[in-house]
N, C-alpha and C positions, 0 to 999 in steps of 0.2 A: 351513364355517368351519374355520380351520387349527387343529390341536391346540395346546394351550397350550405344549407343549414346543418348538413351532417358532419362538415369540415371542422376539425378542432387541431389547435397547436398548443403543445405542451412546453413551457419554458420555466424552469426554476420553480415549478409548483404552481404556476399560474395557468390556469385554463381559460382561453378565449374562444368563445363561440359566436360565429356570424349567423344572424337570423336568417331565415329562409327568404324574407323580403328584401334582403340585401340593403337594409337601411343603415348599415355599418354600426349598429348598436352593439355594446359589449357588456356581457354579463360575466362577472368574475366569482368563481365559487370559492377561491382562495388566494390570498396574496401573502407571500412570505414576509414582506415588509410590514404590511399593516396588521396582519393577524397576530393575535396574542397566542403566547405558548402556555403549557401546563406544567406546573411542578410536580414531578413524579414522585420525588423524595428529597430530603434537604442536602443529601450528598450526590444528587444527580443532576446533569445538565437539563435544564427545562427544554421541552419540545413540544412539537405539534402533535395533537392526537386527533386523527381522523377517523371517526367512529366507524363508517362504512368500511374504510380499509381494513381496520382492526378485525371487523366481523368477516370480511372476505378472507383475510389470511387465516383466521381460525378455522373457517370451513375448509380451506385447502389443506391445512395441516392435519386436520381431523381425517379428512379423506386419504391423504398420504399415509397416516398411521394405520388406517383400517386396511389399506392395501398391503403394507409391508410389516405391520405389526411391531414396529419399533422406531425409534428416531433415526434421522437420516444420517448417513455417513458424511464426512466433510473433507474436502481437499482443498487447501489453501496453496496455491503455486505462485510464489513470489520470486520474480526476477530481480536483477541487479542492475540499476543504473539505466533501464531500459526507458525511453522517451515516451510521451504520450502519443506521439505520431508515427512510431516505428510500425506498429501493427497495421495491416491492410484494412482492417475494420475502422480504424481512425484515421484513414486518409493516406496511410504509409504503405507498407508492403511493397508491391512491385513498383509503385511510384518513387520509392526511395531505395530501390535496389535489394529489397529481401522480402519476398512473398511469405505469408504468414497464413497458409490455408486452414490449418488445424485450428488456430486461435480464432481465426475469422468465422469458421463454422460454428464454434460455440458461441460466439457473440451473436450471431444471426438466429441462433436457436434458443436465445436467451435474452438478457438484458445487459445493455452496454450503456455505461455511466460516462458521462462527458464532464462531470464535475466531481470526480473522485479525488480525495487529498491526502497525502502522505505528510511527512515532516521533511525539513530540508536536506537531511542526510540519513544515511542507512540505520545506524543504531537507534537514534530517537524514533524513527519510523517503526522499526521492528518492535521495540519495547512498547511503543504505543498501540500497535497492532494486537499484541498479545495481552496487554493489561487493560486496555480501554481508558488509558489515562495519558494526559499531555505530559511532554518531557519535563515541565516545570513541576509535575507531581511525582513521575517516577524517577527523575533524578538524572537520566542519562542524555544529556543535552548534546553530546558529540560521541564518537566511538572511542572505546577504550583501546589503546594502541600498544603493540609490542609488549605484551604481559602486564600492561598497567593494572592495577587493582581497581575494583569497582565493577558493578553489574546489576543485575535485578534484585539481589539481595532478598528483602522481605516482600517484594511484589508478589501478588496473586495472579497467575496467568490463566488465560482460557483454558489451557491444557490441564492446569491444576483442577479447575472445576469440573471439566469434562471428564477427567479420569476418576475423580472421586464419584461420579455419577455413573460410571461403568464403562466409559469409552476406552478402547485401545488407543493410545496416543503415540504417534510416530513423527520424530523429527529427522529430516534429511537435508544435508547440504550445508549452506553457509548459516552460521549462527551469529556471531559478531556482537554478543550481548554480554560480553565479559569471558575472560578465561578463568576467573576465580572460581573455586570448587562450588561455592553455593549458587552461583550464577550460570553453571553448565546446564544444558538441556535436561539431562537426566536427574537433575535436582530442581526442575522448574516444571514439573508436571508430565514430562514425557517418559514413556516406558522404555523408549529405545532412541539413540542418537547415532546416526552414521553421517559424518561430515566434517568440517573444520570449524574451528573456534573463532577465527579471526577473518581476514579479507585477503582475497587472492593475491594482491601485489605485495603484500607482506612476505608471501612464501617465495615469490618468483622473481620480482622486478630486479632485485639485486644480483640474480644469477643471469641476466640478460647482458651480454656485452654491448648491446645496442643502446641501452639506457645507462648501464653502470660499468662502463669499461675500467674505471678507476678502481672498482671493487673486484670485478671478475679476473683482472690481470694483476691483482695484488693478493699475495697469500695472507699478508698481515690484516688486510681489511676483510677479506673473506672470513678469516677466523674470528674477527672482531663481530661480524654480523652473526656467525654461527653460534657465538657465545652469549648473545643477547637473549632475555628470558622470555622468549615466546615459542610456543611449540610449533615445529616446522612439518608437522605431520597431519594427515587428516587422520581422525580418530573413531573408534567405535565405544559406546558406553551403554549400559542398561541401567535401569532405574536404581538410583542410590549407590552406583558403583564408580569406580575409577575409571577414567577413559584410557583405553589401550590404544597404542599407536597401530595404524593400519599400514600406512606407507608415506614416506617423506614426499612433500609435494615439490617436486622438481619441475622444470618446464614441461618435459615429456609427460609426466604424470598429470600435470594441469590440463593438458589437452584431452585427457580421458576422464576428467572428473565428473563432468556432467553426464556422460554416458554411464559411468559407474554408479553415480548417484540414481539415475533413472531406473537403471537394472535393480537396485536395492529396493526402491519404491514399488516396482513392478512385482517383485517377489513379495512385498508385503501385502499388496493388494490381492495377489493370489491366495495368500495364506488366509486373509480375512474373508474370502468368499465363503467358506463353510462355518464361520463363526456366528454365534449367536448375538455377539455384542456389536454394537456400531463403533466405528473408528474415526479418528481424527488424524490426517496426514498433513503435516506442515512441510512442504517440499520447496526448498529455497535453492535457486540455482547459483552456479558460480558465474555464468556468463549473465550480462555482458559487461561486467565491471572490468576495466582497463587492468592489465593488458590482456587483450583477446588472442588466444591460441585455440582455434576451433579444432575439434576432432577431424582426423585426416578424411573421413567421408565427406566432410563439408568444406574443405579447404578450397577455395575458388569457385564453389558451387553457386554462390549467389550473383545476381545480375550485376551487383556492385563490385564484386570481386575484391573485397576488403575483409580482413579478419572480423570486423565488428559485424558486417552484413552477413558473413558466413555464419558468425555465432547466433544471430537472430534465427536463421534457418535452423540451426540445431535447437534452439530453445523451443521452436514451434514443432519440431519433429518429436521432441520429448512430450509435449502435451499431446500430440497424436498416439504415442506409445501409452501413455497413461489412460486416455480415454478408450482406446482400443482394449486394453486390459480390463478396464471396467465393463466395457459391453461384452467381451467373452465370458467374463465371470457372472454376468446377470446382476452387476451391482449399480450401473449407471443410473437408473431410474430412481434409485433410492441414495443418490449422492449429490450433494450441493457442492459446486465447483466455484471458487473465486480465484480469479487471475488478476495480477497486478504487479507494479514495481515499486520498489522502496523509495524511490525519489525520482526527479528529473535527471537529464544527462549530464555527465562529467565533462563539460566542454573544455576544460584546460588540457584534456588529452585528445582533442580533435586531431586527426578524423577518426580516432578510436572512440566514438561517442554517439550518443543517441540523438534522436531528433524531436524537437518540439515546436510547434507553431508559436509558443507563447514566449514572452520575455524572459531572458536570463535562463539559469540553469541549477544544477545541484548546489546546495549550499546557501541558497537565496530563498526569501519569501515572496519574490516575484512569481508569477504563475508557472513559469517554466521550471521552476525549483521544486514545486510542491504538487502540481496538478498531474495526475498519472492516469494510466488505464485502469479501468475497473470493470470487469466482466463477471456476471453471476449467470450460472447455468445450473437447472434443476428440471429435468424434463417432467411434465405433467403438473408441475407446481408453479414454476416461474413461467409467465407467458411469453412465447417466443417472438423475436422480431421487434424488440423494443429499444429504442435509444432514448435516454432521459437525462436531462440536465439538472435534476435534483441533487442538492448537496448531500455528499456522503465523506466522512472522515474515517482513517484507519481506526480511530478510537471507537468507532460505531461497531466494529466487527464483534467485539466480546458480547455486548448486551443483545446483539442481534442473533448470534449464533446460540447463545443460551436460550433465546426464545423459540428459535426454530427446533431446538432440542428438547423443548419442553421444561427448561431449567431457568425460566425467567426469574424464579424467586431465589436463585443461586447468586445474583448479582452482588458482590461484596458490598456490605453496609457500613463498614468500619473506616472507609476512605472516599475520596471524592472520585466518582466515575464521570469522566467527560464524554464518554461515548453515549449515543442516542440509540434506542432500539428502533432499528429500521426495518424489522419483519414485515410489518404491513406494507411499507414502501416497496419492498422487493417482490412481494407476494401478490400485489394488487395490479391488475393490468393498467399500464400507464398510471401508476401511483404517484402520489405526492411525497416527497420527502419529509420526514418528520424533524429534520434539522433546520433550525432558523439560522444560526450563526456558524460561520467558519472562522476559527480563530487561528492567526498565524504568529508563531513565536520563532524569534531567531535567538537561540540560546536563551539568556534570561532577559532579553529585550522583546517586549511585546510590539509586534510589527503592524498588524492590521487584522481588519474583520471584514468578513464578506456576508451580506445579506441580499439575497435576491440576485439581480445582476449587478449590483454595486459593491465595489471594494473600497473601503476606508483605510487608508494607509497612513500610519504615523512614523513609521521607521523602516529601513530597509538596509541592504548592502549594496554598494555601488557596482555597476557593471560597465563602467567606463573604460574604453580601450587603452587609457592611460594606466590603468591599475594593472592590467594583466595582458600577457600577449595574446591569448585567446580569450577575448572577453566573454564572460558569462559563466565562469566557473566559481572556484571557492575563494579565489583571491579578490579583495576587495576591501573598501572601507565602510564601516557602518555610518549611516547618515539619518538623523531624526528631522521630522518635519514639523515645526512649531505650530503651523496652521493646519497640518494634515493634508492629504492629497486624496481625490476621489477619482475612481476610474469605473466606467461603465464596460464590464467585461464583455458585452454583447458588441458594442459598437467599437470597442478599443482593446481587443485581447492582448495587444503588445504593451498596454499601459505606458502610453507615451503622452496622453493629453488629460491632465487632471482638470477637471472643471467644478471643483468644489464651490466656487464663488456663484455658480449658476444653479447650484442644487442645495442651498441652505435650508430648504424646508426639511431635508432628510437628516440635518447634522445633529438634532437632539437625539433621533432614533439610534444613530451610530454611536454617539457618546454615551448613551445609556446602555447599549450593548456592551462597550468597552468596560464601563464602569461596573456593571453587575458581574462581568467576568472576573475582573480584577479583586472585587470585594469577596468572592469565593474563596481566595487565598488567606482571608483573614481567619476562618474558622478551620480551613484546611491548609495549613502553610506549605510553602514550596519545599522541594528538596532537591539538594545538590549531591549527586554522586561522582558524575564526570562531568566538568562545566566547560562552557564557552564564553570567553570574556568578551561582552559586547556593550 
């Protein structure tokens, strides 16, 4: 048995080491609340800089480059409305009726984050992931719907930058960042796109007599829907070109979409095996957004025997197929894989919904709406078997990927970048997060700030059962707290007991964090493309 002095616990960037004499003394190497941040640039979110981690990350990247002679390939696998607790590695899996062995295997062989944050809904999350900017800056505060104008416009995506630096860039699956021409993937940095521009229920819900008998059984209303200005097909497009319809998304077609999209990504990976240039694959699944119609191979296959649970099995199988292809083609060791979900569960469609142990769900800034799975895997570079509660935001992906690709100087300098470079966090064994603050926005309303284990909440959306039949979804009323609320997310992950009155010593730290963040919008004003009135 190891001596007690060798034992360490890592929580939100805090290392606590018990001395061998068991005197219960505590030595803290870093504290996310008390430790100061470093200003990287005037247009960048201040961050922690851990010199030893930076050196270790540089050593690992240099070794990787020496072995492979080029920057890493990048695979981002983004699921839709999958909850923090759905995957087995997060306590779900078999326990909630949907085993996920392929995703669990990647998590155990890499780094599993327990405090990875999206935005409250899909479009803001996807835009933040690609641009490194919060919704108040990129302007997509809710999804553009049914052909509604608005999209990424003049934003710079990570695909734009990687492409300029020589990467092959491929987007597959759900886009949902606007249907306008300038906001389509082939005009936002991707060489090729194969998927649909909107969201699955827009294509099929009105076709299902269970949900919409008044449309299905009415020729007039069916024609009315068919004449609405949104594309009802999934499409294919190449850089700078017009999208070409592949197939109309009927319910039978919907059951096969994730399978077809996986096949397209597999073919892409096989083509890239003989290429000298690295690649970036942004694979977005249709599942598990309601309504779920799993492929016939998975219908009734899950222990839960429910379409949502069957769909999780299918999503896990797709991960297995992609990883198997990387192994077969000799690309796995030089590929960084990131697996996540665009937001928390859509509980208003229960039981066609995900699982989260936290409060509330999609559409909210309670933890259940924005805390999502986050798995990083890179053999030989990211140490296996790690579980870490350091803060990681979707906005962090852009500067982090650019550093890992050797392109850290390509981070845009003409706009504010909310993302923090987390390369040293990911690549250092049991690393410390470089992010001090997690900011929560609910449309145009600033909602909360997290530092360490504490969340200071100024506003939220209600999840009272008088507001919605299935509490915890998008329906609710905005509510502001004049004195603020404070939750310890370790003691109270359900966010039910505010005890700010007992923790006033922290108040100035939280208020300063909020104040400094809001002041950044003075020099870099907010943008509104598609808004949410709150």
